[in-house]
N, C-alpha and C positions, 0 to 999 in steps of 0.2 A: 224290517227288523231281522229277518232271517240272515240277511247279509251281514248285519252286525254280529249276529251269533257266530257266524261263520269266521268272521274277523278275529273275534275275541278268542278263537282257539290257537291263535299263533303263539309260538313258544317265545319265552323272554329273549332267547338268543336271536330270534328272527327280528325281534323288535329293537333290540339296542343298536344304536348307531353311534359307534365311538372308534376313532383311530387308535386310541390308546387302550388296548386290553391287557390282560395280564398284570393288572394294577390292583394293589390292595384296595378295597373299597369299604372296609370295616370302619376305618377311622380317617375319613376325608373331610375335615370340618368346613373348609371353604374351597376345597378344589372341585366340588360338585354342586352346582346351584340348583335350587328347586323353583318349579313354578309355583306362583303363589296360590293358584287354585287348588293345587295338591295338598296344601296344608290342611285342608278340613279332613282329610283321611286320617289325620294325625290327632284330630281333636278341635273343639270349638275355640279354645284359648289361643292355640297356634294360628288358626284361620283368622281370628279377630286381630292379632298382631300383624298379619300378612295385609289386612284390609287397611289397617291404620298405615302401614308403610306406603301402600299404593296411593292413599290420599294426601300424604304429606311429603314423599320424596320430591326433592327439588334439584338434585344432582344425580347424573347418570354417566355410566360408561358405555360406549357404543359397542355391540357384540358384532364382531367380524367373523365371517364364515371362513376362517383359514384352517388349515390342517397340513401337517400335525401340530399339536401343542408342543411348544419348544420351551424348556426352562432353562435359565442360564445365569451366570453371575459368578460370584466369588464366594466360595465355600468358607465361612467363618471358622471352621474346625481346623483348616489347614492352610487358609490364604490362597488357595489355588483356584483359578478360573475354569469353570466347566460348562458343558452343555448336555442336555439330555431331554427326555420327555418327562411326563408326570410320574413316571416310574422311579424318578430319583427320591420320591417321598414314601417309597414302599418299605415296609417292615422287613420283608424278605425280598430277594431277587432284585437288589438295589442295583441300578444301572446308571452311574455317574461317569461321565466321559472327560477326562482331562486332557487326553491326547488322542490322536488319530488311531493308535493302536487299541485304545479303549473302545472306540467306535467299531473298529474291525472285529473285535471280540464280543461286543454287546448287541450289534444290530447288523441288519443286512438290508439289501435291496434299495429302493428309493428313500426310505427312512434314513438309512445309513449316509446316502449321498447328501441329503438335506442337512443332517448333523455335522457332515464334514465341512459344508459350506458355512454353516453357523459358527463353528469352531475357528475357521479361517478368517471370517469377516466381521463377527459381531465385536463390538467395542468391549474392553476389559473394564467393566463396571464394578463397583465395590459392593453393590447390593444384589439382591436375587430376584429375577423377574420371570413371569410367564407370559408368553406371547403366542399368537397364532401365526403360522408360517403363511404367507400370501403367495410368494413366487420369487423368481429369479430374474433379475434385470439384465440389460435395460428392456423397457416396455412400458405399456400404459393400460393394457387389457390383460386381467388375470382371473382365472376361475380355480381356485384352489379346492373347492368343495361343490357345494350346490349353487351358490350365487357367483355370477361373473361381475367383476368390477371394472369400470372404465374410469381411470384417472383423467383429470383435466389436462395434465401436462406428462410429458415422458419422464418416467423414472430412470435415472442413468446409474444408480448404485447397483451393486452385485446381488444383494438380497433384499427382500421386502417383508417386514414383520409388523404385527399389530399388538403391541405389549398392553396388558391390562391389569395384571395382578403382581404384587410385591410381597415378598417373604423375607423374614429375618434369619431363617434357618432352612436347612434341608431335611430336617427330621420328620418323621411320619405325623407328629402333632403339630406341625407348622400351620399357623392361621395366615390366610391371605388377606391382603388390604387392596381393594379395588380402586381403580383411579390412578393410572400411571401414564406418564408422558415423557419419553425419552427423546432427546435431541439427536436428530440423524447425523450420520457421519459420511465419510467420502465412500465407504463400502457398504454401508446398511441404512436403508430408508425405514424410519419407523412412522407408521401411521399414527396420527393423534387420535386416540380413541376417546377423548374427554370432550370432543366437540358436540356436545348434546345438552339441550336445556328444554324445560317444559312451559307451556304457555300459562299465562296467569288466568286464574279463575276458571280451570276447566272442570273442577268438581261441582256436581250438582247433588241434591238431597235424595236422587234415586237409589243411591247406594244403601240408604236405611232400610230398604226394603229387604236387604240380604239378612238383616238381623232376625226378622220373623222366623225365617227357616233355620237360622243358625242355632236358635234356642232349642230346637228338637232334632238337630243332626246328630246322628251316631258316627262313631269313629271305628276304623278298622282295628282289629286286634293284631298281635304280633305275627300271627299266621297269615292273615289275608291281607296284610298291608301291602307286601310286593304284588299280590295278585290283582288288587283293585287298581294299582298302578299300571300294571300290565294291561288291564282291561280297557283303561281309558286310552292308553297309548295305541292299542290295536284299533279302537274305534277311530281314533286320529288317522291312523295309517290307512284305513279303508276309505276315508274321505266322506263318511256319513255325517248329516247333520247331528251336532252333539246335543241331544235332547235328553234331559233328566230322566224322564219316564222309561225311555228305551234303554239308557244306560243302566238303569236299576233293574228292570226286568230281565235283561240278558245276563246281568251279573247274578242274580238270585237263582237262576237256573243252574249256575254252578255250585252254589253254596247256599245251605239252608239259611233262611231269613233271619233265624234266631241264633245263628252262630257267626254270621258274617260281620256283624258289628255295624256296617253301614246301613242307611235306610234311604228312602226316597228323598228325604230332607237333605241328606248329605249330598246327593247328586245335584239337587236344585241350588244348594250353597255353591258347589263347584262351578256350575254353568254360571251363575250370577257373578262370582269372583273373576272368572274368565272374562265376562263382559266389561266388568269395571276395568280390569287390566288392558283390554283392548281400547276402551275409552282413553286411558292414559296414553297408551301407545300412539293413538292418533294425535295426541297433543304434545308430543315430544318432537323437537326440531333439531336437525343437524346442519352444521355449517361447513361440511367437509368438501362439498361440490363433487363428490364421487357418485357415479351413476350405477345403479345396481339392476341386474337382469337374472331372470331364471328362464332358461330355454329361450333366450331371445326376447322374453317379455319384460317391460320394465317393471320393477318391484322397488321396495324399500330395503334398507338394511334389515339384517336378521332380526335385530331387537336390541334390547339395552339391558343393563345391570343396574339396579338401584344402589347408589353410594350411600348406603345406610348401615346401621350396626348389624342388622340382619338382612343381607343383601338377597334380592330375589332377581331370576331373569324374567324380562318383559318381553315376550315372543309371541308372534302370532302362530300358534301351534298348527292350526288348520292349513296354513300356507306353508310354512318353513319345516315344521317338524315332519309333516306328511312328505314333503320333498325329500327331506334327509332320509327318513325311512325307506323309501322307494328309489333312491338315486343309485345308479350303477357308478360306484366310485371311480373317479379318474385317475387313480394311482394305486398300486398294490401296497397294501400295508401289512405289517407283521405284528405278531405279538411282542410288546415291548416291555 
């Protein structure tokens, strides 16, 4: 437990793992996905909604571990094709690139080089799409971030991206729709992120036991919500067993138990929703024939996103989030 105490002292800046910084985060309705277990920190009703999503979801988008996130398409406000990062949705410091000169002005380093390739080779689509950048062709093995991907066949196109979300505008309040499949072109290979389905009859009645603790679970208040999220992320980063009692005891050492909002039942629910999520994860199958590795060891895809009204990311945080937290990133990124 002492190890967990030390880990939970990590700063939020140390814990965040994101290639796209300097992005407005006050209003990002669908541009940042939530883990279903984290909903309990915002109250019982939201947690119950997440549980319902887990047991009823039947369509998923495959999460590819690419970087950086690339947003591209035609801006309906002026009819011009653009490329950029998620900073195109900013309220301030908006960085939309219509030309190579725009990229030179707005970006630098490897990110600028990637955006130049995207502006040169991406098809001029009428919609707006967000995708994860996988790499430059030709080739069959790519490691854009934590996971190394081995494709069954040589990719001959100039660039490889994994599209996953579409938008109708690039305004700050744009809502994303998950589940995108674009046709590859001569210059651009688009990974099909929709090749995932869940096995029949995977749900059993064990999930009902969550309801007992859910009835008495407290929620975080406005002050402690970011702190409790940082707390569990720090525990994941350390690689400790995620035990409800240990999580709670180390948390109340920093916050008076009468002021922090959450209680032991909160963390029990958090752990059990995470277990339900992992059971779902074990029963989702992909048909893309791509092999995945972390440091040479075979693994699965990073995870999935539920194609539901309230989408959640279905990820094994103890494997992939920990690896992302501790990864020495393999390309230099900038504030975008």
